Every structure is written in C-alpha cells, then in structure tokens.
C-alpha positions in Angstrom: 3.1 12.7 -9.6 4.2 11.3 -6.3 3.1 7.8 -7.4 6.4 7.4 -9.3 8.5 8.3 -6.2 6.5 5.7 -4.2 6.9 3.2 -7.0 10.7 3.7 -6.9 10.7 3.2 -3.1 8.7 0.0 -3.4 11.1 -1.3 -6.0 14.0 -0.6 -3.6 12.3 -2.6 -0.9 11.5 -5.5 -3.2 15.1 -5.6 -4.4 16.3 -5.7 -0.8 14.0 -8.6 -0.1 15.1 -10.4 -3.3 18.8 -10.1 -2.2 17.8 -11.8 1.1 16.5 -14.7 -0.9 19.1 -15.4 -3.6 18.0 -17.6 -6.5 14.3 -16.7 -6.0 12.1 -14.8 -8.3 9.7 -12.2 -7.1 6.1 -13.1 -8.2 3.9 -10.5 -6.5 3.9 -7.7 -3.9 0.9 -6.4 -1.9 0.8 -2.8 -0.8 -1.9 -1.3 1.4 -2.7 2.4 0.7 -5.0 4.5 2.7 -7.6 6.8 1.2 -5.8 9.9 2.7 -2.8 9.2 0.5 -4.7 10.2 -2.6 -2.7 7.7 -4.7 -4.2 6.6 -8.0 -3.5 2.8 -8.2 -3.3 2.6 -12.0 -0.7 5.4 -12.0 1.2 3.6 -9.2 1.2 0.4 -11.2 2.4 2.1 -14.3 5.2 3.9 -12.4 6.1 0.6 -10.7 6.4 -1.2 -14.0 8.8 1.5 -15.3 10.9 1.7 -12.1 11.1 -2.1 -11.9 12.4 -2.6 -15.4 15.8 -4.2 -15.3 15.7 -5.0 -11.6 14.8 -8.0 -9.4 11.3 -6.5 -9.2 10.7 -6.7 -13.0 7.6 -8.7 -13.8 6.3 -8.4 -10.2 2.5 -8.3 -10.0 1.8 -5.2 -7.8 -1.5 -5.7 -5.8 -2.9 -2.6 -4.3 -5.2 -2.9 -1.3 -7.4 0.1 -0.5 -7.5 1.1 3.2 -10.6 3.2 3.9 -10.6 6.5 5.9 -12.1 5.8 9.3 -12.8 8.3 12.0 -13.9 8.4 15.6 -16.1 11.2 16.8 -15.2 12.5 20.3 -18.7 14.0 20.7 -21.0 11.1 19.9 -18.5 8.3 20.1 -19.4 7.0 16.6 -16.9 5.4 14.3 -17.5 6.0 10.6 -15.9 5.3 7.3 -15.5 8.3 4.9 -15.4 8.4 1.1 -13.6 11.7 1.2 -11.3 13.3 3.7 -14.0 15.6 5.2 -13.6 15.5 8.9 -17.2 15.8 10.0 -18.9 13.0 11.9 -21.6 11.6 9.6 -23.7 10.7 12.7 -23.8 14.1 14.4 -22.1 16.5 12.1 -19.5 17.5 14.7 -15.9 18.2 13.7 -14.2 16.9 16.8 -13.0 13.7 15.2 -9.8 11.6 15.1 -8.5 9.6 12.1 -8.3 5.9 12.9 -7.1 4.7 9.4 -6.5 6.0 5.9 -2.9 7.3 6.1 -1.3 3.8 5.5 1.3 3.1 2.9 2.6 -0.3 3.7 4.4 -3.0 1.7 2.5 -5.9 3.3 4.0 -8.9 1.6 6.2 -10.1 -1.2 5.7 -13.5 -2.7 8.9 -15.2 -4.1 9.5 -18.5 -5.7 12.7 -20.5 -6.0 11.4 -22.8 -8.7 10.7 -25.6 -6.3 8.4 -24.0 -3.8 7.1 -20.5 -2.9 7.7 -18.6 0.2 6.5 -15.2 1.3 8.1 -12.3 3.1 5.6 -10.7 5.4 6.1 -7.1 6.5 4.2 -5.7 9.5 
C-alpha cells in the first residue's frame, strides 16, 4: 500500500508550508496524480487522514486531481489519451509511442487561512 507512504510525504510537505505561515490553519491541499501512478484516491485520502492526525495537516481537505495518461505516436504523429497504460497508439496500433503525461505526483497548492483572510501556497 504505497498510498500511505505518499500520504506521509504529503503531510510532511504541508507541515513545512504551515511552519512558513505561523498562525495560519491549513484548509485544503490539491494533489495531481497521473494515471500511471496507480494510486487509489480513496485509499490515499484515508492514509492522509491517519498520517495527518495530530499535525498541522489535521483536518485538511485533500483534493485529488486525476491527470490522464497521454501518449504521442512517432509513427502517425497522433496524440491520444489512454484509460490503461497499454502503450499502443489507438490511431494506428503501433508501439513506437512516448508518454506525454500520466506519471505526475505533484502537490499543486495548499490553502491556508489566518482567521482574517485566506492565502494560498502554490507549488509548480
């Protein structure tokens, strides 16, 4: 269950951001996860809730954005989105393809609130 290890890493990143904004409460965090990662969002959220207990990340709403698997075919030059990581071009059936997206695991943003106004920590 690699989701729990990922959840612990996310909690660590959120705690670091919370330390950079003393007196603020973390409201939500957005994580982008590619289809190649094979992460089950509900298991990640459950692991995150457990890992966050007693930390600055406790109570944080974890929003999971799915990033589709996209490929480029070198033979027919088509770009396609895949439901499963089967590296065959849907347009021509050729296997000479390159992944364009789907391997992402990015903490995109963390929304924090100091009681007076909200601010956001964006992460490229």
